[in-house]
C-alpha positions as CSV (number, residue, x, y, z in Angstrom):
1,X,-0.9,21.0,21.4
2,X,1.4,18.4,19.9
3,X,1.6,17.5,16.3
4,X,1.9,14.0,15.1
5,X,2.6,12.8,11.6
6,X,1.5,9.5,10.1
7,X,3.0,8.5,6.8
8,X,2.1,5.4,5.0
9,X,1.9,3.5,1.7
10,X,1.0,-0.1,1.2
11,X,4.4,-1.4,2.3
12,X,5.4,0.8,5.2
13,X,3.7,2.9,7.9
14,X,5.5,5.4,10.2
15,X,4.3,7.5,13.2
16,X,6.3,10.6,13.9
17,X,6.0,13.4,16.5
18,X,7.0,17.0,16.1
19,X,9.2,18.2,19.0
20,X,10.2,21.8,19.5
21,X,13.1,23.3,21.5
22,X,11.9,26.9,22.2
23,X,15.3,27.9,23.7
24,X,17.3,26.8,20.6
25,X,14.5,27.6,18.2
26,X,14.6,24.2,16.6
27,X,12.0,21.7,15.7
28,X,12.4,18.1,14.5
29,X,10.4,15.0,13.8
30,X,11.0,12.0,16.1
31,X,10.0,8.5,14.9
32,X,7.7,6.8,17.4
33,X,6.8,3.7,15.5
34,X,7.4,1.9,12.2
35,X,5.4,-0.9,10.7
36,X,6.3,-3.0,7.6
37,X,3.6,-4.9,5.6
38,X,5.5,-8.2,5.0
39,X,2.9,-9.4,2.5
40,X,3.7,-6.5,0.1
41,X,7.4,-7.4,0.2
42,X,6.7,-10.9,-1.0
43,X,6.5,-12.0,-4.7
44,X,3.2,-13.6,-5.8
45,X,5.0,-17.0,-6.0
46,X,5.8,-16.7,-2.3
47,X,2.2,-15.8,-1.3
48,X,0.1,-18.1,-3.5
49,X,0.4,-21.8,-4.2
50,X,0.3,-21.2,-7.9
51,X,2.7,-18.6,-9.4
52,X,0.0,-17.3,-11.8
53,X,-3.8,-17.5,-12.2
54,X,-5.2,-20.8,-13.5
55,X,-6.5,-21.6,-16.9
56,X,-9.7,-23.3,-17.9
57,X,-10.7,-24.7,-21.2
58,X,-14.1,-23.9,-22.7
59,X,-16.6,-26.7,-23.3
60,X,-16.2,-28.9,-26.4
61,X,-12.5,-28.2,-26.8
62,X,-12.9,-24.4,-27.2
63,X,-10.2,-21.8,-26.4
64,X,-8.4,-21.6,-23.0
65,X,-9.3,-18.7,-20.7
66,X,-7.6,-17.3,-17.7
67,X,-9.5,-17.8,-14.4
68,X,-9.7,-15.1,-11.9
69,X,-8.4,-16.4,-8.6
70,X,-9.1,-13.2,-6.8
71,X,-5.6,-12.2,-6.1
72,X,-6.4,-8.5,-6.2
73,X,-9.2,-9.0,-3.7
74,X,-6.7,-10.9,-1.5
75,X,-4.2,-8.0,-1.7
76,X,-6.9,-5.4,-1.0
77,X,-8.0,-7.2,2.1
78,X,-4.4,-7.4,3.3
79,X,-3.9,-3.7,2.6
80,X,-7.1,-2.9,4.6
81,X,-5.8,-5.0,7.5
82,X,-2.4,-3.2,7.3
83,X,-4.2,0.2,7.3
84,X,-6.1,-0.9,10.4
85,X,-2.9,-2.0,12.1
86,X,-1.1,1.3,11.2
87,X,-3.9,3.4,12.7
88,X,-4.2,1.3,15.8
89,X,-0.4,1.6,16.3
90,X,-0.6,5.4,15.7
91,X,-3.4,5.6,18.3
92,X,-1.4,3.8,20.9
93,X,1.7,6.0,20.2
94,X,-0.4,9.2,20.4
95,X,-2.3,8.2,23.5
96,X,-5.2,10.5,24.1
97,X,-5.9,12.1,20.7
98,X,-8.3,14.8,22.0
99,X,-7.4,18.1,20.4
100,X,-4.1,16.7,18.9
101,X,-3.2,17.6,15.4
102,X,-2.4,14.6,13.2
103,X,-1.1,15.0,9.7
104,X,-1.6,12.0,7.5
105,X,0.5,11.7,4.3
106,X,-0.1,8.6,2.3
107,X,-0.4,7.3,-1.2
108,X,-3.9,7.9,-2.6
109,X,-4.7,4.2,-2.4
110,X,-3.6,3.9,1.2
111,X,-5.3,7.2,2.2
112,X,-8.6,5.8,1.0
113,X,-8.0,2.7,3.3
114,X,-6.8,4.8,6.2
115,X,-9.7,7.3,6.2
116,X,-12.4,5.0,7.7
117,X,-10.0,3.7,10.3
118,X,-8.9,7.3,11.3
119,X,-12.5,8.4,11.7
120,X,-13.1,5.3,13.9
121,X,-10.0,5.5,16.1
122,X,-8.8,9.1,16.2
123,X,-12.3,10.6,16.7
124,X,-11.3,13.7,18.7
125,X,-8.0,14.4,16.8
126,X,-7.7,17.2,14.2
127,X,-6.7,15.2,11.1
128,X,-5.1,16.8,8.0
129,X,-4.8,14.6,5.0
130,X,-2.1,14.9,2.3
131,X,-2.3,12.6,-0.7
132,X,1.4,12.3,-1.0
133,X,3.6,9.2,-0.7
134,X,6.6,10.2,1.4
135,X,6.9,7.1,3.6
136,X,10.2,6.0,1.9
137,X,11.9,9.4,2.6
138,X,14.3,10.0,5.5
139,X,12.9,11.9,8.5
140,X,14.6,15.2,7.6
141,X,13.2,14.9,4.1
142,X,9.7,14.2,5.4
143,X,10.1,17.3,7.7
144,X,11.2,19.5,4.7
145,X,8.3,18.2,2.5
146,X,5.7,19.0,5.2
147,X,7.2,22.4,6.1
148,X,7.2,23.3,2.4
149,X,3.5,22.8,2.4
150,X,3.2,24.9,5.7
151,X,1.9,22.0,7.7
152,X,4.7,22.1,10.3
153,X,7.4,24.7,11.0
154,X,10.7,24.5,9.2
155,X,13.5,22.7,10.7
156,X,15.4,25.2,12.8
157,X,19.1,24.9,13.0
158,X,20.8,25.6,16.3
159,X,23.0,28.6,16.2
160,X,21.2,30.3,13.4
């Protein structure tokens, strides 16, 4: 059985595979795929035609009120699409997920968006969820963080 790791937040998603060298007694994570959500790297002024929500004056010269232009809804939809893309990419990297162990470590927001996609795409995989945003860490740091929680074996060092 192979272990795969999917780490994601709303800006970046990564698919990793745990490899073991039984002779040397080492294990390490290898990065299979990386995705970047370009929309989350842009400032609102770069995504929307108006840099801030519009204003509307009340009838008969009353006070001015901010108008909801549904920017949050727009960002949520882009995040849902990114979650869908990350899971699809993970599924293509994993191949046949039957019986495979997949550890998903993501921010709470992203974990909520990934969950329905995981249950739709990785039906036969054994998924373990971890509400922890570690997507910006290096691969050795991710390995150490997951082994600290007993989800994967510690990184073995050759010659030890």
